[in-house]
C-alpha positions as CSV (number, residue, x, y, z in Angstrom):
1,X,0.0,0.2,0.2
2,X,2.5,2.2,0.8
3,X,4.7,1.4,-1.8
4,X,2.4,2.2,-4.6
5,X,1.0,5.0,-2.9
6,X,4.9,5.8,-2.7
7,X,5.0,6.3,-6.7
8,X,2.8,9.2,-6.7
9,X,5.1,11.1,-4.5
10,X,7.6,10.6,-6.4
11,X,6.4,11.4,-9.3
12,X,4.9,14.7,-7.8
13,X,7.9,16.0,-6.9
14,X,9.9,14.6,-10.4
15,X,7.5,16.7,-12.3
16,X,6.6,20.3,-12.2
17,X,3.5,22.4,-12.6
18,X,4.9,23.1,-16.3
19,X,5.2,19.7,-17.0
20,X,1.7,19.2,-16.2
21,X,0.4,22.1,-18.3
22,X,2.4,20.9,-21.1
23,X,1.5,16.8,-21.4
24,X,-2.3,18.5,-21.0
25,X,-1.3,20.9,-23.8
26,X,-0.3,18.0,-25.8
27,X,-3.1,15.7,-25.2
28,X,-6.2,17.8,-24.9
29,X,-4.7,21.0,-26.6
30,X,-5.9,23.0,-23.7
31,X,-3.9,25.8,-22.1
32,X,-3.6,26.2,-18.4
33,X,-3.2,28.7,-17.1
34,X,-0.2,29.4,-14.3
35,X,-1.2,29.0,-10.9
36,X,-1.2,32.0,-8.8
37,X,-1.3,32.8,-5.2
38,X,-4.4,33.0,-3.7
39,X,-5.7,35.2,-0.9
40,X,-5.5,33.2,2.6
41,X,-9.6,32.7,3.4
42,X,-9.9,31.4,7.5
43,X,-13.7,30.1,6.7
44,X,-12.2,27.7,3.8
45,X,-9.6,26.7,6.0
46,X,-11.7,25.8,8.4
47,X,-13.9,24.3,6.7
48,X,-10.9,22.2,5.1
49,X,-10.0,21.4,8.5
50,X,-13.1,19.6,9.2
51,X,-13.4,17.7,6.4
52,X,-10.1,16.2,7.2
53,X,-11.3,14.6,9.8
54,X,-12.7,11.9,7.7
55,X,-9.5,10.6,7.4
56,X,-9.4,9.5,11.4
57,X,-11.7,7.2,10.4
58,X,-10.5,3.9,12.4
59,X,-9.5,5.5,15.0
60,X,-12.9,5.7,17.3
61,X,-13.1,2.1,16.2
62,X,-9.8,0.7,17.6
63,X,-11.2,0.1,20.9
64,X,-13.2,-2.8,20.0
65,X,-10.5,-5.0,19.7
66,X,-8.8,-3.4,23.4
67,X,-10.4,-6.7,25.4
68,X,-7.5,-9.0,23.0
69,X,-4.5,-6.4,23.2
70,X,-1.5,-7.3,25.6
71,X,-1.4,-4.2,27.5
72,X,-4.0,-1.7,26.1
73,X,-3.6,0.7,28.0
74,X,-0.2,1.0,27.0
75,X,-0.5,-0.5,24.0
76,X,-3.4,1.1,22.2
77,X,-2.3,4.7,22.6
78,X,1.4,3.8,21.6
79,X,-0.3,2.6,18.5
80,X,-2.4,5.3,17.8
81,X,0.4,7.4,18.2
82,X,2.7,5.8,15.8
83,X,-0.3,5.5,13.4
84,X,-1.4,9.3,13.1
85,X,2.5,10.1,12.7
86,X,3.2,7.5,10.1
87,X,-0.2,7.8,8.3
88,X,-0.2,12.0,8.5
89,X,3.7,11.9,7.4
90,X,2.3,9.8,4.4
91,X,-0.8,11.9,3.7
92,X,1.1,15.4,3.8
93,X,4.0,13.7,1.4
94,X,0.9,12.6,-0.7
95,X,-1.1,15.8,-1.2
96,X,2.1,18.3,-1.2
97,X,3.4,15.7,-4.2
98,X,0.1,16.4,-6.1
99,X,0.1,20.0,-5.9
100,X,3.7,20.5,-6.6
101,X,3.2,18.7,-10.2
102,X,-0.5,20.3,-10.6
103,X,-1.5,23.6,-10.4
104,X,-4.5,24.3,-7.7
105,X,-6.2,26.2,-10.2
106,X,-6.8,23.2,-12.4
107,X,-7.8,21.0,-9.7
108,X,-9.9,24.0,-8.2
109,X,-11.8,23.9,-11.8
110,X,-11.7,20.7,-12.9
111,X,-13.2,19.3,-9.3
112,X,-16.2,21.3,-10.0
113,X,-17.4,19.1,-12.8
114,X,-16.1,15.5,-11.5
115,X,-14.4,13.6,-8.7
116,X,-10.5,13.9,-8.9
117,X,-8.6,10.8,-8.0
118,X,-4.6,11.2,-8.0
119,X,-4.1,8.5,-10.7
120,X,-6.1,10.5,-12.8
121,X,-4.3,13.4,-12.6
122,X,-1.0,12.1,-12.8
123,X,-2.0,10.3,-15.6
124,X,-1.1,13.1,-17.8
125,X,2.9,12.1,-16.9
126,X,3.2,9.1,-16.7
127,X,2.8,6.0,-19.1
128,X,-0.5,3.6,-18.8
129,X,1.1,0.8,-16.3
130,X,2.1,3.3,-14.1
131,X,-1.3,4.7,-13.2
132,X,-2.3,0.9,-13.0
133,X,0.0,0.4,-10.5
134,X,-1.0,3.2,-8.5
135,X,-4.8,2.8,-8.8
136,X,-4.1,-0.8,-7.6
137,X,-2.4,0.8,-4.6
138,X,-6.2,2.5,-3.8
139,X,-8.0,-0.4,-4.2
140,X,-5.5,-2.7,-1.4
141,X,-5.9,0.5,0.8
142,X,-9.8,-0.3,0.6
143,X,-9.6,-3.3,0.8
144,X,-7.3,-2.9,3.7
145,X,-10.1,-0.7,5.3
146,X,-13.0,-3.1,5.2
147,X,-12.4,-5.9,7.2
148,X,-11.6,-3.4,10.2
149,X,-14.5,-1.7,9.6
150,X,-16.7,-4.2,9.0
151,X,-15.5,-5.9,12.3
152,X,-15.6,-2.5,14.3
153,X,-19.5,-1.9,13.1
154,X,-20.3,-5.2,13.6
155,X,-19.0,-5.7,17.3
156,X,-21.1,-2.2,18.3
157,X,-24.3,-3.9,17.0
158,X,-23.5,-7.0,18.5
159,X,-22.5,-5.2,21.9
160,X,-25.8,-3.1,21.6
161,X,-28.2,-6.4,20.9
162,X,-26.4,-7.8,24.0
163,X,-27.2,-5.1,26.0
164,X,-30.8,-5.3,25.0
165,X,-31.1,-1.7,23.5
166,X,-31.0,-3.2,19.9
167,X,-32.7,-6.1,18.5
168,X,-31.9,-9.6,20.5
169,X,-31.6,-11.3,17.2
170,X,-28.8,-9.1,16.2
171,X,-26.7,-11.0,19.1
172,X,-27.2,-14.2,17.2
173,X,-24.1,-16.6,16.5
174,X,-23.5,-18.6,13.6
175,X,-24.0,-22.5,15.0
176,X,-20.8,-23.2,13.4
177,X,-18.7,-20.8,12.7
178,X,-19.1,-18.8,15.6
179,X,-19.7,-15.6,14.1
180,X,-22.2,-12.3,14.7
181,X,-23.0,-13.6,11.2
182,X,-25.9,-11.5,11.2
183,X,-24.7,-8.0,12.6
184,X,-21.7,-8.6,10.0
185,X,-24.4,-8.6,6.7
186,X,-26.3,-5.7,8.4
187,X,-23.1,-3.6,9.0
188,X,-22.4,-4.6,5.0
189,X,-25.7,-3.9,3.7
190,X,-25.9,-0.7,5.3
191,X,-23.0,0.4,4.0
192,X,-23.8,-0.6,0.8
193,X,-26.9,1.9,0.7
194,X,-24.9,4.5,1.6
195,X,-22.2,4.0,-1.3
196,X,-25.3,3.4,-3.9
197,X,-27.1,6.8,-2.1
198,X,-23.9,8.6,-3.0
199,X,-23.5,7.2,-6.5
200,X,-27.6,8.0,-7.1
201,X,-27.1,10.9,-5.8
202,X,-23.8,11.6,-8.4
203,X,-21.8,13.5,-5.6
204,X,-19.5,10.7,-3.7
205,X,-18.7,13.5,-1.1
206,X,-22.4,13.3,0.2
207,X,-21.3,10.1,1.8
208,X,-18.0,11.7,3.0
209,X,-20.0,14.7,4.5
210,X,-22.3,11.9,6.4
211,X,-18.6,10.1,7.7
212,X,-17.4,13.5,8.7
213,X,-20.8,14.7,10.7
214,X,-21.0,11.5,12.4
215,X,-17.3,11.7,13.4
216,X,-17.0,14.8,14.2
217,X,-20.4,14.4,17.0
218,X,-18.1,11.1,18.1
219,X,-15.2,13.1,18.8
220,X,-17.1,15.3,20.6
221,X,-19.0,12.7,22.8
222,X,-15.8,11.2,23.6
223,X,-14.6,15.0,25.2
224,X,-17.4,15.5,27.0
225,X,-17.0,11.5,28.2
226,X,-13.8,12.3,29.7
227,X,-15.0,15.6,31.9
228,X,-18.2,13.7,32.6
229,X,-16.7,10.4,33.2
230,X,-15.7,10.7,36.9
231,X,-18.8,11.8,38.0
232,X,-20.6,9.0,35.9
233,X,-18.9,6.1,36.7
234,X,-16.3,6.9,39.4
235,X,-15.0,3.1,38.8
236,X,-14.0,3.6,34.8
237,X,-12.5,7.0,35.7
238,X,-10.2,5.3,38.1
239,X,-8.9,2.6,35.7
240,X,-7.7,5.5,32.9
241,X,-4.0,4.9,32.5
242,X,-3.4,7.6,29.7
243,X,-3.1,10.9,31.0
244,X,-4.7,9.8,34.6
245,X,-4.2,13.3,35.9
246,X,-7.0,15.0,35.6
247,X,-5.2,18.5,35.4
248,X,-4.1,17.2,32.0
249,X,-7.3,15.8,31.3
250,X,-9.8,18.6,31.8
251,X,-7.7,21.2,29.5
252,X,-7.2,19.1,27.0
253,X,-11.0,17.8,27.0
254,X,-12.4,20.9,26.8
255,X,-10.0,22.2,24.0
256,X,-11.1,19.5,22.0
257,X,-15.3,20.5,22.6
258,X,-14.0,24.0,21.4
259,X,-12.0,22.8,18.5
260,X,-14.1,19.7,17.3
261,X,-17.7,21.4,18.4
262,X,-16.7,24.8,16.2
263,X,-15.8,22.4,13.7
264,X,-19.2,20.5,13.4
265,X,-20.6,24.2,13.5
266,X,-18.9,25.1,10.5
267,X,-19.1,21.7,8.5
268,X,-23.6,22.2,8.8
269,X,-23.3,25.5,8.3
270,X,-21.7,24.9,4.9
271,X,-23.9,21.6,4.1
272,X,-26.8,23.8,4.8
273,X,-25.8,27.2,3.2
274,X,-24.5,24.8,0.0
275,X,-26.9,25.1,-3.2
276,X,-29.0,21.5,-4.1
277,X,-31.1,20.8,-6.2
278,X,-33.5,19.1,-3.2
279,X,-33.2,18.4,0.4
280,X,-31.8,14.9,0.2
281,X,-28.7,16.5,-1.5
282,X,-27.4,17.8,1.6
283,X,-26.0,15.8,4.3
284,X,-27.3,17.0,7.9
285,X,-30.5,16.0,7.3
286,X,-30.0,12.4,6.0
287,X,-27.9,12.3,9.0
288,X,-30.3,13.6,11.3
289,X,-32.4,11.3,9.7
290,X,-30.7,8.1,9.8
291,X,-30.5,8.8,13.6
292,X,-33.7,9.6,14.4
293,X,-34.2,6.1,13.0
294,X,-31.8,4.7,15.5
295,X,-33.2,6.7,18.6
296,X,-36.5,5.4,17.7
297,X,-35.0,1.7,17.6
298,X,-32.6,2.8,20.9
299,X,-35.5,4.2,23.4
300,X,-38.3,1.3,22.1
301,X,-35.9,-1.2,23.5
302,X,-34.8,0.6,26.3
303,X,-38.6,1.3,27.1
304,X,-39.2,-2.6,27.1
305,X,-35.5,-3.5,29.1
306,X,-37.2,-1.1,31.8
307,X,-40.9,-2.7,31.8
308,X,-39.5,-6.2,31.9
309,X,-37.9,-4.8,35.0
310,X,-33.9,-5.0,34.1
311,X,-31.6,-2.5,35.8
312,X,-30.5,-0.7,32.7
313,X,-28.1,1.8,34.7
314,X,-26.1,-1.4,36.5
315,X,-25.7,-2.4,33.0
316,X,-24.2,0.8,31.8
317,X,-22.4,1.0,34.9
318,X,-19.4,-2.0,33.9
319,X,-17.9,-2.7,30.6
320,X,-19.0,-6.0,28.9
321,X,-16.5,-8.9,29.3
322,X,-14.6,-10.0,26.0
């Protein structure tokens, strides 16, 4: 994955924007104006920063495997830190190389007409075989993501069903393979519906925007949990091993609430004020609709538990066994 993606980095820094303009002129007869320096706009910067939260997909799900890790209090934070540094460095080099070779004005103009990819852009500079290699790297990357994301999402659904706040049938285990087959299939189906909906809408970034909204809300709730956990559940709060001092936790948590909350407001504002031909082409109403359906299921199952005399607070007060 890194090796094939590295082709983009090497190519991007090996060629410059003049080489790209000449290649486009030779292939399409199209003249690309020289890119100029655009004025810095803080609102665009913040909107782009909010979208970048989609790059952190998976970090909020890694704790699902915490019970299977050796010394998770040390190994999981270390793994997350290493992943952020490694992948972040790769992303920065990848992006810098693309903009080194391709004028930003060309990317901005073409992005309004079609979805852009690094192989499609650098295809003007590379032989077809190298472009295929870059696409193969992207395919490997996506294939690498799928099992991990299905594992995390299906585990969540399985845990909800085990706790009784989701239909019990979802917690079924296959008699032969001993896997939560219903949770896995439902996770895959929901992901497929999301991808198909974005395709039918003709806008891949509709799905990305929904993902960004979900992740911002998720990380925001994590920060709030750090602030409220000692009052809500002192036992679990006492077992925190990463930055256990409240003098460190509280400033970081409040900083997270302010920064992530600001990103969420900007992201929602950008989506709701964008021009769209129908309401369902805005990600926010679609996200709210899905959350409303999920919340209705949750409250229905919670009501059934309480009617059956189940101590719901006791269930939520302790972590489930692995």
